[in-house]
C-alpha positions, -999 to 999 in steps of 0.1 A, spaced: 9 -220 -241 13 -257 -231 -20 -267 -244 -15 -255 -280 -2 -227 -302 -26 -200 -293 -24 -166 -276 -49 -146 -255 -62 -115 -271 -74 -89 -246 -93 -57 -251 -71 -26 -252 -62 -12 -218 -66 24 -208 -30 32 -216 -35 19 -251 -64 41 -260 -40 70 -268 -10 69 -291 13 99 -290 31 111 -321 64 104 -304 80 70 -312 64 49 -285 94 29 -273 92 11 -240 116 16 -212 151 4 -220 150 -21 -191 123 -46 -185 101 -43 -154 119 -70 -134 135 -73 -100 166 -95 -105 188 -113 -81 221 -131 -86 218 -155 -57 193 -171 -33 179 -150 -5 200 -147 27 174 -126 45 137 -124 43 140 -89 27 160 -106 -2 130 -129 -9 104 -120 -35 68 -112 -26 38 -126 -45 2 -125 -37 -34 -123 -47 -48 -99 -21 -56 -127 4 -28 -153 0 9 -143 -1 42 -159 -4 79 -149 -1 101 -169 -26 136 -174 -12 151 -191 -43 173 -215 -24 189 -243 -44 195 -274 -22 167 -262 1 139 -238 -9 114 -220 12 81 -204 2 71 -185 33 33 -182 34 6 -157 46 -32 -156 47 -46 -122 55 -72 -133 82 -47 -149 105 -46 -127 136 -44 -133 174 -74 -125 196 -112 -122 196 -137 -94 191 -131 -69 219 -148 -43 241 -135 -10 229 -151 12 255 -140 27 288 -167 39 312 -141 57 332 -130 78 302 -155 107 306 -142 115 341 -106 114 329 -115 135 299 -130 162 321 -98 162 342 -75 165 311 -96 192 296 -94 213 328 -57 209 330 -53 220 293 -75 250 299 -53 260 328 -22 257 306 -9 228 327 2 208 296 27 185 314 1 175 340 -25 170 312 -1 148 294 4 126 325 -34 125 332 -42 116 296 -27 81 302 -60 73 319 -77 77 285 -54 50 269 -67 15 262 -55 -19 253 -30 -28 225 -42 -41 192 -41 -78 183 -12 -91 162 -10 -102 125 3 -138 123 17 -161 96 6 -192 79 38 -213 75 62 -225 49 64 -248 19 98 -266 23 115 -281 -7 146 -303 -3 166 -313 -34 194 -339 -40 229 -334 -27 240 -327 -62 223 -293 -59 250 -282 -35 273 -281 -65 252 -260 -88 269 -237 -112 266 -203 -94 271 -183 -127 239 -199 -140 218 -188 -111 191 -162 -118 161 -152 -98 135 -126 -109 101 -111 -103 85 -101 -136 61 -72 -128 45 -76 -162 32 -111 -154 34 -111 -116 56 -142 -119 87 -153 -100 113 -174 -118 143 -192 -104 169 -208 -128 202 -226 -122 221 -255 -136 234 -287 -119 258 -308 -139 246 -293 -171 209 -298 -163 189 -266 -161 163 -264 -133 135 -238 -136 109 -229 -110 80 -206 -117 57 -191 -90 25 -170 -90 -6 -165 -70 -40 -166 -88 -68 -143 -77 -95 -160 -98 -86 -195 -86 -74 -185 -51 -43 -207 -52 -5 -204 -49 11 -222 -78 46 -234 -83 60 -254 -112 94 -271 -112 108 -284 -145 142 -295 -158 159 -297 -192 166 -334 -189 138 -359 -187 134 -378 -155 160 -357 -136 136 -340 -111 137 -354 -75 128 -336 -43 109 -338 -10 81 -314 0 66 -306 34 46 -280 52 57 -263 84 48 -234 106 58 -214 136 22 -215 147 6 -242 167 -1 -268 140 0 -304 128 4 -318 93 -2 -351 76 -4 -366 42 -38 -369 27 -43 -395 0 -13 -401 -22 -4 -366 -33 -16 -340 -7 -4 -326 26 -29 -310 50 -16 -286 77 -41 -275 104 -34 -249 130 -46 -221 152 -38 -186 162 -36 -176 198 -70 -165 212 -52 -137 231 -25 -113 220 -1 -128 246 -7 -166 246 -19 -176 281 -6 -206 300 -17 -239 286 -39 -247 316 -54 -212 320 -91 -211 323 -93 -179 302 -77 -193 271 -102 -184 244 -103 -202 211 -85 -183 184 -88 -183 146 -83 -217 131 -66 -223 98 -58 -250 73 -37 -252 42 -36 -280 17 -8 -287 -7 -15 -307 -38 13 -322 -58 11 -333 -95 39 -347 -116 45 -357 -152 25 -387 -164 52 -404 -183 79 -404 -157 83 -402 -119 67 -415 -88 54 -399 -55 62 -415 -22 49 -408 13 76 -401 39 70 -400 77 33 -394 71 39 -357 66 62 -354 36 59 -363 -1 89 -374 -21 91 -370 -59 115 -393 -78 126 -392 -114 100 -368 -128 101 -344 -158 82 -317 -140 60 -310 -109 32 -286 -101 25 -276 -65 -9 -260 -56 -13 -245 -22 -48 -234 -9 -56 -220 25 -86 -210 46 -94 -198 81 -124 -198 104 -125 -160 105 -161 -150 99 -159 -112 102 -148 -88 129 -179 -93 151 -179 -131 153 -159 -150 179 -137 -178 165 -155 -202 188 -188 -192 172 -176 -195 136 -193 -222 116 -165 -222 90 -144 -254 85 -111 -243 71 -100 -278 60 -133 -285 41 -131 -251 24 -95 -258 13 -103 -292 0 -134 -279 -18 -112 -252 -34 -88 -277 -47 -116 -299 -60 -129 -269 -80 -97 -264 -99 -85 -300 -102 -93 -302 -139 -74 -270 -147 -40 -274 -163 -10 -253 -153 -14 -232 -185 -51 -226 -177 -43 -215 -142 -16 -192 -155 -39 -178 -182 -66 -170 -156 -39 -153 -134 -25 -132 -163 -59 -121 -175 -69 -109 -140 -36 -93 -130 -28 -76 -163 -63 -61 -165 -51 -40 -135 -14 -36 -140 -15 -27 -177 -36 4 -171 -6 26 -165 28 28 -182 56 51 -173 88 57 -194 115 80 -181 149 88 -197 177 114 -194 183 141 -218 195 128 -252 219 157 -253 237 146 -221 240 110 -232 245 114 -269 269 87 -281 263 67 -250 248 33 -252 221 45 -228 205 62 -257 196 28 -272 162 15 -263 147 -19 -267 111 -28 -271 99 -50 -243 74 -76 -253 50 -88 -225 53 -125 -218 22 -144 -227 38 -178 -219 63 -187 -191 78 -216 -209 106 -196 -223 130 -179 -199 159 -160 -213 181 -136 -194 189 -103 -211 220 -83 -207 202 -58 -185 191 -86 -161 227 -96 -153 229 -66 -130 210 -73 -99 184 -49 -87 204 -43 -55 234 -33 -75 212 -8 -94 200 6 -61 237 9 -50 246 27 -82 216 51 -82 234 79 -62 259 82 -91 240 71 -122 205 82 -112 190 57 -136 154 68 -145 144 33 -153 149 23 -117 124 50 -108 100 34 -133 106 0 -117 99 12 -81 68 32 -93 54 1 -109 65 -21 -80 43 -1 -57 13 -8 -80 22 -45 -82 23 -47 -44 -11 -30 -40 -26 -54 -65 -10 -83 -47 -22 -74 -12 -55 -56 -14 -83 -68 -37 -121 -67 -33 -132 -90 -6 -98 -92 12 -87 -77 44 -73 -42 44 -35 -40 36 -17 -39 70 16 -25 80 34 -51 59 8 -56 32 2 -93 37 38 -105 40 51 -114 74 74 -141 88 71 -134 126 48 -143 154 56 -109 168 60 -87 138 72 -51 142 45 -28 155 22 -59 155 18 -57 117 -13 -37 126 -29 -9 106 -18 24 120 -42 52 113 -21 83 119 -4 79 85 5 44 76 -29 28 66 -39 59 47 -6 60 29 -11 24 18 -40 36 -4 -26 68 -17 -18 53 -51 -51 35 -56 -68 64 -73 -42 84 -93 -24 52 -103 -56 37 -117 -62 9 -92 -95 20 -76 -108 -15 -70 -78 -22 -47 -92 4 -23 -125 -14 -17 -112 -34 13 -105 0 30 -141 10 26 -153 -23 40 -129 -18 69 -142 17 76 -177 3 77 -166 -22 104 -148 5 123 -179 27 123 -198 0 142 -173 -4 170 -165 33 168 -200 44 176 -197 25 209 -164 40 217 -177 75 209 -208 71 231 -191 55 261 -157 72 261 -166 106 250 -204 108 254 -206 118 218 -227 108 188 -213 93 155 -182 72 155 -145 75 163 -113 56 158 -79 61 173 -44 54 162 -40 16 159 -65 -11 149 -66 -47 139 -87 -73 121 -114 -70 149 -119 -33 140 -105 -20 173 -115 16 178 -103 24 213 -71 43 221 -38 24 221 -20 15 253 6 37 268 16 73 266 -6 100 252 20 111 226 9 81 204 -22 66 222 -44 97 224 -54 105 188 -91 103 180 -87 115 144 -79 81 127 -115 76 115 -118 112 103 -87 108 82 -100 76 67 -132 93 58 -114 117 35 -107 87 13 -144 82 8 -148 117 -8 -116 113 -28 -129 81 -42 -160 99 -54 -140 128 -69 -120 104 -91 -148 79 -99 -179 103 -99 -200 74 -87 -232 88 -71 -244 54 -60 -211 49 -40 -214 84 -26 -251 79 -16 -250 43 -2 -214 39 11 -196 72 16 -223 96 28 -236 75 58 -200 71 70 -193 108 65 -224 116 85 -213 95 115 -178 110 114 -190 146 111 -215 140 140 -187 129 162 -165 158 152 -192 183 160 -196 168 194 -159 166 200 -153 202 192 -158 225 223 -160 263 227 -126 278 232 -111 313 236 -120 339 211 -151 320 199 -132 293 181 -141 257 183 -113 236 195 -102 200 201 -92 193 236 -73 172 244 -52 172 213 -18 158 202 3 160 170 10 124 162 40 109 181 56 143 186 63 162 218 67 200 225 83 220 252 57 235 276 61 270 290 76 255 322 104 240 301 93 204 304 83 180 276 46 175 270 23 162 242 -12 172 252 -26 206 244 -55 218 223 -63 222 185 -32 207 170 -28 219 134 -34 183 121 -66 180 141 -81 211 127 -68 204 92 -85 169 91 -117 183 105 -117 210 78 -112 184 52 -141 162 65 -164 191 68 -156 203 33 -162 168 20 -196 163 36 -208 197 25 -197 189 -11 -213 155 -9 -245 170 4 -246 193 -26 -242 164 -50 -269 144 -32 -294 173 -26 -290 172 12 -279 207 19 -309 214 40 -302 186 64 -297 197 100 -262 181 101 -251 201 71 -264 233 87 -244 225 118 -213 218 98 -217 251 78 -220 270 111 -189 253 125 -166 258 95 -158 295 100 -152 289 137 -123 265 132 -89 278 140 -70 291 109 -36 276 101 -10 298 117 26 307 109 52 304 136 78 330 146 104 311 125 82 313 94 71 276 94 36 262 99 27 260 135 23 224 146 3 232 177 -23 260 184 5 278 204 40 284 192 56 259 214 93 252 212 100 220 192 125 197 209 130 176 177 127 198 146 137 169 124 109 147 137 98 120 112 61 131 112 50 161 91 15 161 105 10 198 104 14 198 67 -17 176 62 -35 205 47 -10 206 18 -9 168 12 -30 148 12 -54 176 21 -64 205 0 -66 235 23 -31 248 14 -26 254 -23 -1 272 -44 -28 293 -61 -51 302 -31 -27 303 0 7 314 -12 17 326 23 10 292 38 28 275 9 59 296 17 55 286 54 51 249 43 83 253 23 101 266 54 86 237 74 100 211 51 135 228 52 132 228 90 122 191 91 152 181 69 155 152 45 162 123 69 136 100 83 120 66 77 109 55 42 73 66 47 85 101 59 107 104 28 79 96 5 54 119 23 79 147 19 83 139 -18 45 144 -23 46 176 -2 74 191 -23 55 180 -54 23 199 -42 45 230 -38 55 225 -75 91 222 -63 106 197 -86 142 200 -73 133 190 -38 108 164 -48 135 147 -68 160 151 -39 136 130 -17 131 105 -45 169 101 -47 171 100 -9 151 68 -8 175 49 -31 198 38 -3 205 0 0 198 -12 35 220 -40 49 197 -63 68 225 -73 91 230 -37 103 196 -22 96 197 -2 128 224 19 112 199 31 85 170 55 84 147 49 54 161 32 23 154 1 3 161 -36 8 174 -57 -20 138 -68 -29 128 -31 -31 107 -33 1 109 1 18 125 4 52 116 22 84 137 2 92 125 -25 97 103 -32 67 71 -12 64 52 -13 31 36 21 33 65 39 16 63 15 -14 28 27 -20 35 64 -12 64 64 -37 41 55 -65 16 82 -54 43 108 -51 58 102 -85 22 104 -100 19 137 -80 50 150 -97 35 144 -131 -2 152 -127 -22 171 -101 -59 178 -101 -90 192 -86 -125 185 -98 -120 213 -124 -82 218 -127 -55 197 -142 -19 206 -136 5 190 -161 41 181 -151 38 204 -120 70 190 -104 89 173 -132 126 173 -126 134 184 -161 172 177 -159 167 142 -144 137 129 -164 142 151 -195 122 127 -218 92 106 -208 57 95 -213 31 84 -188 -2 69 -198 -32 59 -178 -30 81 -147 -63 92 -132 -73 127 -123 -103 140 -103 -134 145 -123 -132 110 -138 -104 119 -164 -77 96 -177 -44 115 -183 -16 107 -207 14 130 -211 46 129 -232 74 154 -229 108 160 -247 139 177 -232 119 188 -202 91 204 -222 55 192 -227 51 176 -261 16 161 -261 -14 155 -238 -42 130 -242 -73 131 -221 -105 111 -220 -134 103 -198 -154 71 -200 -186 82 -184 -184 119 -176 -187 152 -195 -165 178 -177 -149 212 -181 -112 210 -173 -89 239 -169 -55 228 -181 -24 244 -164 11 242 -177 39 267 -168 16 297 -167 -5 287 -197 -41 280 -189 -69 268 -212 -104 255 -208 -112 221 -223 -146 206 -226 -143 168 -223 -172 147 -236 -176 112 -224 -164 85 -248 -140 107 -267 -102 110 -266 -86 144 -269 -50 152 -279 -34 186 -270 -1 199 -283 25 217 -262 6 250 -266 -24 232 -251 -44 234 -283 -66 205 -291 -52 190 -324 -71 157 -325 -102 140 -311 -118 107 -318 -143 83 -302 -133 54 -280 
């Protein structure tokens, strides 16, 4: 490091606790996103973040932009999420549904809709301007990269033989965005730096080496007129940029009272901190006692004595503690590439210092070129990269104490982002957190649980007023104020009171992976109780003695009513009932763990369970999406909501419901392969649950389609050059779902069962090793395979004793796992080695 010849020694990570007998070579290509030129579009820029603060690094030469985000910057104020007129409208809609008047019910259901969510905003930009000589930089020397191993961005190029290097990272421990600029020639660094924003703001130089930018978010979603009396105060924000340069050379000058000019320095370090007045979803910005500028200046004061190396060491220690838990290595069959250079592998050594920056042969090919080539070369190392990129993004946008990851994580450049950048609860928000448990990042899910708690507060008011029900309810779209009322507009998207129920399934899943009874008792169970209470009140007696949901929609999808007209409102959509089954099963299981099986609520749930409509098979052999076998006007619709019971749910399984699995198979064929990125990755996971490796891989391959940002409307799904997933436009959910789906192809589990390589594409990933994945029951799973066949399995549990039934291609064995011991099994699933942690 800069401060001396020493290295950090960390305790072994979970992936290091088991060493297979195979030669443990790393992937042949480092975990880096590489670019051969500066960003031309926002989706060419590189995302960095610490959960709360984010930046997009463009890598410009003459002019550079670091586009900034802070996760609490939203429009609006806490809202009233109730509608006293809803009960009357609900009665009318239910009557129309009962009469089979689905078109009329769909029209009447608009009366149940509410106001739109508020909108995620942006912080601003760090602007760097270099000398005119940079216009003549040597293009062949340019290199820009994101190193996933260190969560560091580097930009390198040469001007007149002088090498310029920029390094960027965002520290979670020190809550600061850090940039270092250095050159190979002493005294050759000169540039101007300023702060700017699309938000209402002002900036000024503070002291001799700082710039303060203060601004505000609109107090309403649509900014009112300047002289309007109803213009509420919005969230206030502040960012402070601190500039340090080499002691021996260089000067800092103040320009125009809002810019700083560096002349003749060896290096410069920029520190950017930011704060807002947001004080929780129930506090009006006008009532907030927080002073963003004071908070930002205090933060800078707390780290002023830390060197760049110390800041970097803190960042690495924090980030790598999470990222290094899982490794994945995939390669093609050695038989098919024998004699080819692809057989050669190189050991990749993790960077401990960022002072040495060398470009390998592999990195001369940009990531975008690799994506372009994937359809022909099907490079497994690119799958590794995208898998780990999803884990990197989750670490970078969702950490304990931050806001929940929104539709774009934390990265946004627009005052009016697509779909408001808001959490959408009919797939997208849940999908953001699919990899958190299997991919060994459970801490990153904590903001979701905090968010659910806030939603339950507002949701209890919505349930009581809108539906005269107990418990709590959330609909399709929310925001930082924990909005729980229906969205505005048509029922096909606005009327969907199952958002909170779906979120509650994550609470039970967290327990099944972590086995934390305190979490279950204190956090999960009270929320499950409120959710189940609402669902019991929402269910009403239907024909044949079944309990039904009325009104009901299948998210964002229409059907053809018997009169031949399009409609969206009926009763008991398959997704409704599937989610309710999942919640009821979860709370009953939780009650068994906590000794609450005699509670009145549990007795009511147990009585209701057998009265829920069973999942039915349509005339064409697919899963019925609605309670009636309506004609589908769009069989290739992007949502696959009626397959919730297969994934992420557990009511459709290969072992217990083979007929429904066959129908699910037919459903996926019927839906087709096209769709947005999130649809592609959901289908990947669904095919994996069916143990269909061929089709799971087809969907993996389908995602590797390079999107041209200038013509993105011509695409459906795909990847941008920075590997952001496309709807289009950019939505981050598919990045996360890709990681979860790949994990699902390699390991599946129940509390007692462990399925090894259930959907491995043996001809595509013939050789491989994954270490550090998590399974239900608190088990860490490590697997190596050769030429498509299982070679070795390592299992261990830190805190739990458990009995696991291992499944692999028809072979089944029982394995007793004792806490604190590592077990190695061979390809016959015989335990051949065990040792203490």
